[in-house]
N, C-alpha and C positions, 0 to 999 in steps of 0.2 A: 515458404521461401524465407530468405534472410538476406541482409546486406552485409558486406564486408568492406572495411576501409583499411587500406595498407598505407603506412606512412614511411616513405623512402627519403632518408636524409641525403643531402648532396655534398656534404663535406667529406674529405678524406684527410685525416690527420690535421684537423683544424683549419684547413683551407678548402674552398670550393673546388671539388675535383670531379664531380659528375656533371658533365656539360649537357646541354639540351640534346645534342646529337647522341651522346652516350645513353641518355635516358630513353630517347626515342628508339634506339637500337635495342635496348633492353625490353621495351614494350613489344617491339616487333618479334624478337627472338624468344622471349620467355613468357610474357603475359598473354599475348594474342593466341599462341598455340594452346595454352592451357584454358583460356576463357574466350573461345571464338564467338560466343553470343554477344559480346560487347563489354565495354568498360568505359569509365569516365576518369580523366586525369585532371586534377585541380592543382593550382599553385598553392604552396603553403609555406609557412615559416614556423619553426618550433624552437623551444628552449627547454633545457633540463639541467640538473646538477650532475656534473661528471664525477669521475672517480676521485678527484682531488677536491670535491665539494665546491668546484668552480662553475659558475653559470656558463653554459655553452648555448650559443644560438646558431641556427643554420637554416638555409633555404631547404625546402623539401617539396616532394611531389606526393599528392594524396590520390590514390587510385580507389575508386568506388566501384563495387561489383554487386550485382544481384545474382544470388546463387540458390540452388536447391539445398535443403538440409541434407546432411549425410557425410559419410566418411570420404567419399571420392573428392568432394569439394575441399574438405580439410587437407587432404593429401596434396592437392594442387596448390592451395594457398601456402602451405608450409614449404613445398618445393620451390615456389617463386621467391619466398623470403630467403631461403637458404642460398639460392642462386645469386640474389642481389648482394647478400652479405659476402659471399665468396668473391664475386666479380669486383666489388668496389670497396673491399676491406672495411665493412661496417660491423659494428658491435651488435646491432639489432635492427629489425624492421618491425615497427609496432603494428599489431593486428587488432582491430575492433570489429566484432560481429554483433548483430542484433536481429531479432525476428522482424519480419516485414510482411505487410500485405501489399501485394504487387499486382498491378493491372496495366497491360500495354494496349 
């Protein structure tokens, strides 16, 4: 097994544009169908240097998943990232994966 963390920024063009209701709808329509076994949503805040070498800060949501290894999970993760970027005009959605020993 492995864990995956997806970091979803909530700004659109420098302003907070993804509301709680918007994100909840994204989870319901895009994440839950792809990952029906479950997920965890955490509040986050991030910062990075943008294109103009200017510090950018924004609220974010971090989604944590426990997944089997394999191509199918990778395809679902990438499809979810692509959907969020398209829906909310985002440059990127950070993905971090790591091996995990899991017991329920």
